[in-house]
N, CA and C atoms as a LAMMPS dump frame, in Angstrom:
ITEM: TIMESTEP
0
ITEM: NUMBER OF ATOMS
543
ITEM: BOX BOUNDS ff ff ff
-5.0000000000000000e+02 5.0000000000000000e+02
-5.0000000000000000e+02 5.0000000000000000e+02
-5.0000000000000000e+02 5.0000000000000000e+02
ITEM: ATOMS id mol type element x y z
1 1 1 N 0.852 -1.193 0
2 1 2 C 0 0 0
3 1 3 C 0.885 1.239 0
4 2 1 N 0.622 2.15 -0.911
5 2 2 C 1.401 3.378 -1.008
6 2 3 C 1.096 4.272 0.195
7 3 1 N 2.152 4.846 0.769
8 3 2 C 1.963 5.675 1.949
9 3 3 C 1.766 7.154 1.601
10 4 1 N 2.121 7.554 0.4
11 4 2 C 2.014 8.955 0.007
12 4 3 C 1.364 9.083 -1.36
13 5 1 N 0.447 10.055 -1.464
14 5 2 C -0.163 10.37 -2.762
15 5 3 C 0.542 11.588 -3.335
16 6 1 N 1.069 11.447 -4.535
17 6 2 C 1.682 12.567 -5.228
18 6 3 C 0.851 12.839 -6.469
19 7 1 N 0.41 14.078 -6.613
20 7 2 C -0.346 14.485 -7.788
21 7 3 C 0.589 15.207 -8.745
22 8 1 N 0.699 14.69 -9.962
23 8 2 C 1.518 15.305 -10.996
24 8 3 C 0.573 15.95 -12.009
25 9 1 N 0.605 17.275 -12.071
26 9 2 C -0.242 18.022 -12.996
27 9 3 C 0.658 18.551 -14.109
28 10 1 N 0.6 17.9 -15.253
29 10 2 C 1.445 18.27 -16.391
30 10 3 C 0.76 17.807 -17.666
31 11 1 N 0.776 18.645 -18.696
32 11 2 C 0.135 18.259 -19.95
33 11 3 C 0.99 17.28 -20.754
34 12 1 N 2.219 17.041 -20.317
35 12 2 C 3.112 16.102 -21
36 12 3 C 3.042 14.724 -20.35
37 13 1 N 2.599 13.758 -21.126
38 13 2 C 2.561 12.371 -20.662
39 13 3 C 3.97 11.89 -20.315
40 14 1 N 4.966 12.374 -21.047
41 14 2 C 6.37 11.992 -20.808
42 14 3 C 6.799 12.413 -19.402
43 15 1 N 6.486 13.643 -19.017
44 15 2 C 6.868 14.139 -17.682
45 15 3 C 6.141 13.356 -16.601
46 16 1 N 4.844 13.124 -16.786
47 16 2 C 4.079 12.377 -15.778
48 16 3 C 4.665 10.975 -15.588
49 17 1 N 4.983 10.293 -16.685
50 17 2 C 5.581 8.952 -16.595
51 17 3 C 6.984 9.011 -15.994
52 18 1 N 7.742 10.045 -16.347
53 18 2 C 9.102 10.189 -15.83
54 18 3 C 9.083 10.332 -14.303
55 19 1 N 8.171 11.156 -13.793
56 19 2 C 8.061 11.339 -12.338
57 19 3 C 7.711 10.001 -11.694
58 20 1 N 6.724 9.302 -12.238
59 20 2 C 6.311 8 -11.693
60 20 3 C 7.516 7.039 -11.65
61 21 1 N 8.284 6.989 -12.723
62 21 2 C 9.421 6.068 -12.806
63 21 3 C 10.569 6.45 -11.867
64 22 1 N 10.711 7.742 -11.562
65 22 2 C 11.821 8.202 -10.717
66 22 3 C 11.553 8.019 -9.223
67 23 1 N 10.296 7.895 -8.833
68 23 2 C 9.98 7.756 -7.414
69 23 3 C 10.235 6.329 -6.945
70 24 1 N 10.675 6.17 -5.689
71 24 2 C 10.908 4.815 -5.163
72 24 3 C 9.626 3.985 -5.238
73 25 1 N 9.746 2.777 -5.727
74 25 2 C 8.591 1.895 -5.916
75 25 3 C 7.949 1.527 -4.574
76 26 1 N 6.63 1.492 -4.567
77 26 2 C 5.889 1.054 -3.384
78 26 3 C 5.6 2.13 -2.366
79 27 1 N 6.328 3.234 -2.402
80 27 2 C 6.137 4.288 -1.397
81 27 3 C 5.126 5.34 -1.815
82 28 1 N 4.859 5.42 -3.119
83 28 2 C 4.058 6.522 -3.625
84 28 3 C 2.95 6.038 -4.555
85 29 1 N 1.784 6.645 -4.38
86 29 2 C 0.7 6.479 -5.343
87 29 3 C 0.714 7.754 -6.179
88 30 1 N 0.971 7.616 -7.474
89 30 2 C 1.059 8.781 -8.336
90 30 3 C -0.282 8.994 -9.039
91 31 1 N -0.88 10.15 -8.767
92 31 2 C -2.111 10.563 -9.435
93 31 3 C -1.699 11.511 -10.555
94 32 1 N -2.437 11.497 -11.656
95 32 2 C -2.06 12.315 -12.8
96 32 3 C -3.207 13.18 -13.278
97 33 1 N -2.846 14.39 -13.712
98 33 2 C -3.803 15.302 -14.338
99 33 3 C -3.103 15.937 -15.53
100 34 1 N -3.828 16.032 -16.645
101 34 2 C -3.215 16.555 -17.869
102 34 3 C -3.512 18.034 -18.108
103 35 1 N -4.326 18.649 -17.251
104 35 2 C -4.577 20.082 -17.356
105 35 3 C -4.916 20.642 -15.976
106 36 1 N -4.986 21.966 -15.894
107 36 2 C -5.218 22.62 -14.607
108 36 3 C -6.572 22.343 -13.982
109 37 1 N -7.616 22.236 -14.8
110 37 2 C -8.956 21.974 -14.266
111 37 3 C -9 20.59 -13.62
112 38 1 N -8.507 19.591 -14.345
113 38 2 C -8.474 18.229 -13.811
114 38 3 C -7.589 18.172 -12.562
115 39 1 N -6.478 18.879 -12.599
116 39 2 C -5.57 18.909 -11.456
117 39 3 C -6.216 19.508 -10.216
118 40 1 N -6.885 20.639 -10.367
119 40 2 C -7.541 21.288 -9.228
120 40 3 C -8.636 20.397 -8.657
121 41 1 N -9.383 19.729 -9.529
122 41 2 C -10.419 18.805 -9.053
123 41 3 C -9.802 17.658 -8.253
124 42 1 N -8.684 17.109 -8.734
125 42 2 C -8.022 16.016 -8.012
126 42 3 C -7.444 16.489 -6.678
127 43 1 N -6.939 17.716 -6.633
128 43 2 C -6.422 18.265 -5.371
129 43 3 C -7.54 18.274 -4.336
130 44 1 N -8.699 18.759 -4.741
131 44 2 C -9.828 18.874 -3.807
132 44 3 C -10.385 17.511 -3.411
133 45 1 N -10.419 16.559 -4.354
134 45 2 C -10.996 15.241 -4.068
135 45 3 C -10.046 14.337 -3.302
136 46 1 N -8.785 14.307 -3.702
137 46 2 C -7.834 13.315 -3.191
138 46 3 C -6.964 13.812 -2.039
139 47 1 N -6.835 15.134 -1.883
140 47 2 C -5.959 15.706 -0.853
141 47 3 C -4.59 15.023 -0.865
142 48 1 N -3.83 15.206 -1.938
143 48 2 C -2.528 14.532 -2.038
144 48 3 C -1.551 15.029 -0.978
145 49 1 N -0.504 14.24 -0.746
146 49 2 C 0.553 14.622 0.198
147 49 3 C 1.54 15.597 -0.43
148 50 1 N 1.531 15.666 -1.77
149 50 2 C 2.445 16.547 -2.496
150 50 3 C 1.837 16.826 -3.867
151 51 1 N 2.045 18.059 -4.343
152 51 2 C 1.577 18.439 -5.672
153 51 3 C 2.791 18.839 -6.505
154 52 1 N 2.903 18.259 -7.688
155 52 2 C 3.908 18.675 -8.669
156 52 3 C 3.133 19.35 -9.785
157 53 1 N 3.375 20.639 -9.979
158 53 2 C 2.538 21.459 -10.841
159 53 3 C 3.352 22.119 -11.941
160 54 1 N 3.009 21.785 -13.195
161 54 2 C 3.606 22.465 -14.345
162 54 3 C 3.032 23.876 -14.39
163 55 1 N 3.843 24.838 -14.803
164 55 2 C 3.383 26.221 -14.796
165 55 3 C 2.555 26.565 -16.023
166 56 1 N 2.84 25.902 -17.154
167 56 2 C 2.079 26.148 -18.383
168 56 3 C 1.187 24.959 -18.666
169 57 1 N -0.107 25.164 -18.495
170 57 2 C -1.087 24.085 -18.669
171 57 3 C -2.264 24.565 -19.5
172 58 1 N -2.937 23.652 -20.189
173 58 2 C -4.174 24.028 -20.881
174 58 3 C -5.345 24.142 -19.904
175 59 1 N -6.387 24.793 -20.336
176 59 2 C -7.663 24.992 -19.632
177 59 3 C -7.546 25.875 -18.395
178 60 1 N -6.619 25.622 -17.521
179 60 2 C -6.368 26.434 -16.332
180 60 3 C -4.862 26.376 -16.116
181 61 1 N -4.189 27.516 -16.191
182 61 2 C -2.725 27.512 -16.117
183 61 3 C -2.234 27.102 -14.727
184 62 1 N -0.97 26.74 -14.65
185 62 2 C -0.361 26.422 -13.362
186 62 3 C -0.421 27.61 -12.417
187 63 1 N -0.274 28.815 -12.965
188 63 2 C -0.372 30.035 -12.163
189 63 3 C -1.763 30.145 -11.549
190 64 1 N -2.804 29.856 -12.329
191 64 2 C -4.176 29.935 -11.819
192 64 3 C -4.452 28.85 -10.782
193 65 1 N -3.903 27.656 -11.014
194 65 2 C -4.047 26.576 -10.019
195 65 3 C -3.342 26.994 -8.732
196 66 1 N -2.141 27.544 -8.854
197 66 2 C -1.384 28.019 -7.691
198 66 3 C -2.212 29.043 -6.905
199 67 1 N -2.837 29.989 -7.605
200 67 2 C -3.645 31.01 -6.932
201 67 3 C -4.827 30.38 -6.189
202 68 1 N -5.46 29.381 -6.789
203 68 2 C -6.583 28.703 -6.139
204 68 3 C -6.119 27.987 -4.863
205 69 1 N -4.943 27.383 -4.926
206 69 2 C -4.382 26.705 -3.749
207 69 3 C -4.143 27.722 -2.63
208 70 1 N -3.628 28.896 -2.997
209 70 2 C -3.263 29.895 -1.996
210 70 3 C -4.456 30.505 -1.279
211 71 1 N -5.629 30.516 -1.9
212 71 2 C -6.779 31.135 -1.235
213 71 3 C -7.555 30.151 -0.366
214 72 1 N -7.157 28.891 -0.387
215 72 2 C -7.838 27.895 0.448
216 72 3 C -6.861 27.392 1.507
217 73 1 N -7.142 27.74 2.74
218 73 2 C -6.246 27.451 3.853
219 73 3 C -5.862 25.973 3.938
220 74 1 N -6.817 25.072 3.755
221 74 2 C -6.515 23.646 3.884
222 74 3 C -5.624 23.141 2.749
223 75 1 N -5.65 23.804 1.592
224 75 2 C -4.806 23.383 0.472
225 75 3 C -3.4 23.977 0.566
226 76 1 N -3.264 25.112 1.249
227 76 2 C -1.958 25.767 1.387
228 76 3 C -0.932 24.874 2.074
229 77 1 N -1.392 24.001 2.939
230 77 2 C -0.48 23.163 3.722
231 77 3 C 0.122 22.02 2.899
232 78 1 N -0.411 21.753 1.711
233 78 2 C 0.106 20.659 0.885
234 78 3 C 1.412 21.099 0.247
235 79 1 N 2.507 20.338 0.449
236 79 2 C 3.773 20.693 -0.187
237 79 3 C 3.614 20.779 -1.709
238 80 1 N 4.307 21.769 -2.303
239 80 2 C 4.143 22.055 -3.724
240 80 3 C 5.5 22.178 -4.405
241 81 1 N 5.635 21.501 -5.557
242 81 2 C 6.809 21.654 -6.414
243 81 3 C 6.312 22.201 -7.745
244 82 1 N 6.734 23.426 -8.075
245 82 2 C 6.401 23.991 -9.381
246 82 3 C 7.451 23.54 -10.382
247 83 1 N 6.987 23.196 -11.591
248 83 2 C 7.896 22.724 -12.646
249 83 3 C 7.723 23.62 -13.868
250 84 1 N 8.838 23.892 -14.537
251 84 2 C 8.771 24.619 -15.797
252 84 3 C 10.09 24.44 -16.53
253 85 1 N 10.01 24.518 -17.834
254 85 2 C 11.222 24.478 -18.648
255 85 3 C 11.919 25.824 -18.668
256 86 1 N 11.176 26.876 -18.289
257 86 2 C 11.746 28.225 -18.268
258 86 3 C 11.422 28.895 -16.936
259 87 1 N 12.428 29.044 -16.115
260 87 2 C 12.24 29.611 -14.784
261 87 3 C 11.718 31.047 -14.842
262 88 1 N 12.063 31.773 -15.934
263 88 2 C 11.622 33.167 -16.057
264 88 3 C 10.101 33.277 -16.017
265 89 1 N 9.404 32.274 -16.571
266 89 2 C 7.941 32.297 -16.575
267 89 3 C 7.396 32.282 -15.145
268 90 1 N 8.074 31.548 -14.283
269 90 2 C 7.637 31.45 -12.895
270 90 3 C 8.005 32.722 -12.136
271 91 1 N 9.252 33.174 -12.277
272 91 2 C 9.697 34.348 -11.519
273 91 3 C 9.021 35.634 -11.991
274 92 1 N 8.435 35.605 -13.178
275 92 2 C 7.668 36.755 -13.656
276 92 3 C 6.427 36.964 -12.784
277 93 1 N 5.831 35.864 -12.315
278 93 2 C 4.613 35.932 -11.496
279 93 3 C 4.921 35.814 -10
280 94 1 N 5.892 34.982 -9.664
281 94 2 C 6.231 34.711 -8.264
282 94 3 C 7.702 35.04 -8.038
283 95 1 N 7.946 36.007 -7.192
284 95 2 C 9.317 36.468 -6.97
285 95 3 C 10.111 35.494 -6.103
286 96 1 N 11.377 35.341 -6.426
287 96 2 C 12.258 34.543 -5.577
288 96 3 C 12.613 35.372 -4.352
289 97 1 N 13.02 34.81 -3.25
290 97 2 C 13.112 33.371 -3.003
291 97 3 C 11.722 32.772 -2.783
292 98 1 N 11.573 31.552 -3.245
293 98 2 C 10.299 30.864 -3.104
294 98 3 C 10.206 30.337 -1.672
295 99 1 N 9.37 30.98 -0.855
296 99 2 C 9.303 30.659 0.57
297 99 3 C 8.606 29.35 0.9
298 100 1 N 7.444 29.098 0.273
299 100 2 C 6.608 27.995 0.726
300 100 3 C 6.435 26.886 -0.301
301 101 1 N 7.163 26.951 -1.4
302 101 2 C 7.138 25.875 -2.385
303 101 3 C 8.515 25.754 -3.001
304 102 1 N 8.736 24.688 -3.727
305 102 2 C 10.028 24.471 -4.385
306 102 3 C 9.823 24.545 -5.891
307 103 1 N 10.874 24.914 -6.591
308 103 2 C 10.853 24.974 -8.054
309 103 3 C 11.88 23.985 -8.584
310 104 1 N 11.501 23.256 -9.643
311 104 2 C 12.449 22.382 -10.327
312 104 3 C 12.34 22.665 -11.817
313 105 1 N 13.499 22.847 -12.436
314 105 2 C 13.534 23.162 -13.862
315 105 3 C 13.524 21.882 -14.677
316 106 1 N 12.668 21.85 -15.713
317 106 2 C 12.607 20.703 -16.614
318 106 3 C 13.653 20.879 -17.7
319 107 1 N 14.249 19.823 -18.163
320 107 2 C 14.143 18.447 -17.66
321 107 3 C 14.969 18.295 -16.375
322 108 1 N 14.562 17.378 -15.516
323 108 2 C 15.271 17.143 -14.266
324 108 3 C 15.603 15.664 -14.16
325 109 1 N 16.59 15.37 -13.312
326 109 2 C 16.948 13.964 -13.092
327 109 3 C 16.364 13.502 -11.756
328 110 1 N 16.584 12.248 -11.416
329 110 2 C 15.984 11.673 -10.211
330 110 3 C 16.441 12.397 -8.953
331 111 1 N 17.734 12.715 -8.864
332 111 2 C 18.247 13.406 -7.677
333 111 3 C 17.59 14.776 -7.524
334 112 1 N 17.466 15.517 -8.618
335 112 2 C 16.827 16.837 -8.556
336 112 3 C 15.366 16.71 -8.13
337 113 1 N 14.682 15.681 -8.621
338 113 2 C 13.282 15.46 -8.251
339 113 3 C 13.153 15.164 -6.759
340 114 1 N 13.945 14.224 -6.262
341 114 2 C 13.879 13.843 -4.846
342 114 3 C 14.248 15.03 -3.958
343 115 1 N 15.3 15.775 -4.344
344 115 2 C 15.693 16.96 -3.567
345 115 3 C 14.575 17.996 -3.538
346 116 1 N 13.91 18.203 -4.686
347 116 2 C 12.818 19.182 -4.756
348 116 3 C 11.661 18.762 -3.853
349 117 1 N 11.36 17.473 -3.846
350 117 2 C 10.268 16.97 -2.994
351 117 3 C 10.608 17.179 -1.52
352 118 1 N 11.827 16.831 -1.132
353 118 2 C 12.24 17.002 0.272
354 118 3 C 12.187 18.475 0.681
355 119 1 N 12.692 19.348 -0.202
356 119 2 C 12.702 20.776 0.105
357 119 3 C 11.279 21.325 0.193
358 120 1 N 10.401 20.901 -0.728
359 120 2 C 9.002 21.364 -0.7
360 120 3 C 8.329 20.948 0.6
361 121 1 N 8.61 19.736 1.055
362 121 2 C 8.005 19.266 2.309
363 121 3 C 8.517 20.078 3.5
364 122 1 N 9.809 20.387 3.504
365 122 2 C 10.374 21.193 4.588
366 122 3 C 9.794 22.612 4.57
367 123 1 N 9.662 23.201 3.38
368 123 2 C 9.113 24.559 3.27
369 123 3 C 7.65 24.597 3.708
370 124 1 N 6.892 23.561 3.373
371 124 2 C 5.473 23.521 3.754
372 124 3 C 5.325 23.473 5.27
373 125 1 N 6.243 22.803 5.954
374 125 2 C 6.181 22.721 7.416
375 125 3 C 6.466 24.075 8.06
376 126 1 N 7.265 24.904 7.388
377 126 2 C 7.608 26.229 7.932
378 126 3 C 6.511 27.256 7.708
379 127 1 N 5.538 26.934 6.869
380 127 2 C 4.478 27.885 6.55
381 127 3 C 3.63 28.144 7.793
382 128 1 N 3.434 29.401 8.157
383 128 2 C 2.593 29.693 9.325
384 128 3 C 1.135 29.386 9.006
385 129 1 N 0.424 28.907 10.002
386 129 2 C -1.003 28.621 9.836
387 129 3 C -1.751 29.942 9.732
388 130 1 N -2.719 29.987 8.835
389 130 2 C -3.536 31.19 8.677
390 130 3 C -4.507 31.273 9.855
391 131 1 N -4.756 32.495 10.316
392 131 2 C -5.697 32.697 11.404
393 131 3 C -7.079 32.854 10.795
394 132 1 N -7.958 31.936 11.124
395 132 2 C -9.332 32.018 10.63
396 132 3 C -10.204 32.57 11.738
397 133 1 N -11.041 33.527 11.412
398 133 2 C -11.914 34.094 12.441
399 133 3 C -13.138 33.206 12.595
400 134 1 N -13.432 32.838 13.835
401 134 2 C -14.587 31.991 14.132
402 134 3 C -15.832 32.857 14.197
403 135 1 N -16.959 32.349 13.758
404 135 2 C -18.189 33.143 13.859
405 135 3 C -18.569 33.363 15.321
406 136 1 N -19.137 34.506 15.582
407 136 2 C -19.524 34.848 16.949
408 136 3 C -20.666 33.961 17.416
409 137 1 N -20.555 33.479 18.647
410 137 2 C -21.569 32.579 19.2
411 137 3 C -22.763 33.368 19.721
412 138 1 N -22.492 34.592 20.195
413 138 2 C -23.588 35.406 20.725
414 138 3 C -23.329 36.86 20.376
415 139 1 N -24.3 37.709 20.672
416 139 2 C -24.152 39.136 20.395
417 139 3 C -23.008 39.752 21.172
418 140 1 N -22.762 39.253 22.399
419 140 2 C -21.695 39.794 23.236
420 140 3 C -20.323 39.509 22.649
421 141 1 N -20.213 38.45 21.886
422 141 2 C -18.918 38.079 21.302
423 141 3 C -18.67 38.78 19.97
424 142 1 N -19.566 39.657 19.55
425 142 2 C -19.432 40.315 18.257
426 142 3 C -18.236 41.265 18.216
427 143 1 N -17.96 41.97 19.306
428 143 2 C -16.86 42.924 19.324
429 143 3 C -15.513 42.245 19.086
430 144 1 N -15.177 41.127 19.795
431 144 2 C -13.905 40.473 19.496
432 144 3 C -13.82 40.008 18.035
433 145 1 N -14.95 39.573 17.47
434 145 2 C -14.959 39.15 16.078
435 145 3 C -14.626 40.324 15.161
436 146 1 N -15.14 41.517 15.484
437 146 2 C -14.819 42.712 14.719
438 146 3 C -13.337 43.033 14.837
439 147 1 N -12.785 42.864 16.05
440 147 2 C -11.358 43.095 16.261
441 147 3 C -10.532 42.133 15.411
442 148 1 N -10.938 40.882 15.387
443 148 2 C -10.223 39.878 14.589
444 148 3 C -10.282 40.254 13.118
445 149 1 N -11.447 40.671 12.652
446 149 2 C -11.609 41.075 11.252
447 149 3 C -10.697 42.262 10.939
448 150 1 N -10.655 43.242 11.835
449 150 2 C -9.801 44.418 11.626
450 150 3 C -8.328 44.003 11.574
451 151 1 N -7.937 43.102 12.478
452 151 2 C -6.55 42.621 12.472
453 151 3 C -6.237 41.85 11.194
454 152 1 N -7.17 41.014 10.741
455 152 2 C -6.958 40.272 9.497
456 152 3 C -6.8 41.223 8.316
457 153 1 N -7.567 42.316 8.302
458 153 2 C -7.443 43.308 7.235
459 153 3 C -6.075 43.984 7.29
460 154 1 N -5.613 44.301 8.499
461 154 2 C -4.284 44.904 8.65
462 154 3 C -3.199 43.94 8.19
463 155 1 N -3.353 42.673 8.544
464 155 2 C -2.38 41.656 8.124
465 155 3 C -2.337 41.562 6.603
466 156 1 N -3.51 41.539 5.971
467 156 2 C -3.568 41.461 4.513
468 156 3 C -2.887 42.674 3.876
469 157 1 N -3.127 43.859 4.447
470 157 2 C -2.507 45.079 3.928
471 157 3 C -0.986 45.021 4.094
472 158 1 N -0.545 44.584 5.268
473 158 2 C 0.895 44.468 5.517
474 158 3 C 1.533 43.44 4.588
475 159 1 N 0.831 42.318 4.348
476 159 2 C 1.36 41.287 3.46
477 159 3 C 1.509 41.84 2.045
478 160 1 N 0.543 42.636 1.606
479 160 2 C 0.626 43.252 0.277
480 160 3 C 1.836 44.19 0.204
481 161 1 N 2.065 44.942 1.282
482 161 2 C 3.232 45.822 1.316
483 161 3 C 4.528 45.026 1.299
484 162 1 N 4.576 43.938 2.049
485 162 2 C 5.761 43.066 2.073
486 162 3 C 6.013 42.497 0.683
487 163 1 N 4.955 42.026 0.025
488 163 2 C 5.1 41.476 -1.327
489 163 3 C 5.636 42.532 -2.292
490 164 1 N 5.139 43.759 -2.15
491 164 2 C 5.632 44.856 -2.987
492 164 3 C 7.107 45.134 -2.734
493 165 1 N 7.496 45.128 -1.464
494 165 2 C 8.904 45.344 -1.127
495 165 3 C 9.785 44.211 -1.652
496 166 1 N 9.294 42.987 -1.595
497 166 2 C 10.052 41.855 -2.145
498 166 3 C 10.258 42.024 -3.644
499 167 1 N 9.201 42.459 -4.349
500 167 2 C 9.323 42.682 -5.8
501 167 3 C 10.351 43.768 -6.077
502 168 1 N 10.303 44.851 -5.29
503 168 2 C 11.266 45.931 -5.482
504 168 3 C 12.683 45.448 -5.219
505 169 1 N 12.864 44.643 -4.167
506 169 2 C 14.19 44.113 -3.836
507 169 3 C 14.703 43.229 -4.965
508 170 1 N 13.828 42.411 -5.523
509 170 2 C 14.214 41.531 -6.63
510 170 3 C 14.634 42.362 -7.837
511 171 1 N 13.896 43.429 -8.113
512 171 2 C 14.239 44.294 -9.238
513 171 3 C 15.583 44.984 -8.999
514 172 1 N 15.818 45.432 -7.776
515 172 2 C 17.091 46.067 -7.439
516 172 3 C 18.238 45.081 -7.611
517 173 1 N 18.045 43.85 -7.095
518 173 2 C 19.093 42.837 -7.232
519 173 3 C 19.352 42.502 -8.697
520 174 1 N 18.309 42.407 -9.496
521 174 2 C 18.469 42.121 -10.922
522 174 3 C 19.24 43.254 -11.602
523 175 1 N 18.926 44.491 -11.221
524 175 2 C 19.609 45.647 -11.78
525 175 3 C 21.093 45.62 -11.406
526 176 1 N 21.389 45.334 -10.147
527 176 2 C 22.788 45.265 -9.681
528 176 3 C 23.537 44.142 -10.403
529 177 1 N 22.908 42.987 -10.508
530 177 2 C 23.549 41.866 -11.216
531 177 3 C 23.848 42.235 -12.667
532 178 1 N 22.893 42.922 -13.295
533 178 2 C 23.069 43.334 -14.689
534 178 3 C 24.24 44.306 -14.814
535 179 1 N 24.385 45.222 -13.877
536 179 2 C 25.459 46.206 -13.912
537 179 3 C 26.828 45.569 -13.624
538 180 1 N 26.819 44.47 -12.856
539 180 2 C 28.072 43.802 -12.508
540 180 3 C 28.602 42.934 -13.638
541 181 1 N 27.753 42.634 -14.623
542 181 2 C 28.188 41.767 -15.735
543 181 3 C 29.17 42.458 -16.619
């Protein structure tokens, strides 16, 4: 019996088979999706232990699948490995360093795949749990719920500012690297 479910979302049958063949036999049940819509449905139905997601997919892109994962707290905890033949496509949307997921460039070998999986699992464990506000049980508890909502709004605003600063830092570093060449 396989102890781990790995979902491979890639429109290339070659990549899906390659991942299956590179994983240690007997330890993994490999689920496959050939497009983003099928992949997102399998994520919700099967709750895999790990998701390997191609960035360029038909019907629903890897970027769109990634966004759907990020807005659902229970899906955020699933370790994620993004795959692409061109890293620029990923860094255009998601700035490095990749905090909560791992990236592997295609084509990859078995060692790179296993390392990416291990790193993705470690990064997922470091992800802070999102604070969900519980509905108020009575009218008296409404004020703390309002406070929680206000704090969540402040957190969201601060996170947006942090993301903006990260993008600016990445642009500055790219500019410096370009000037040093």
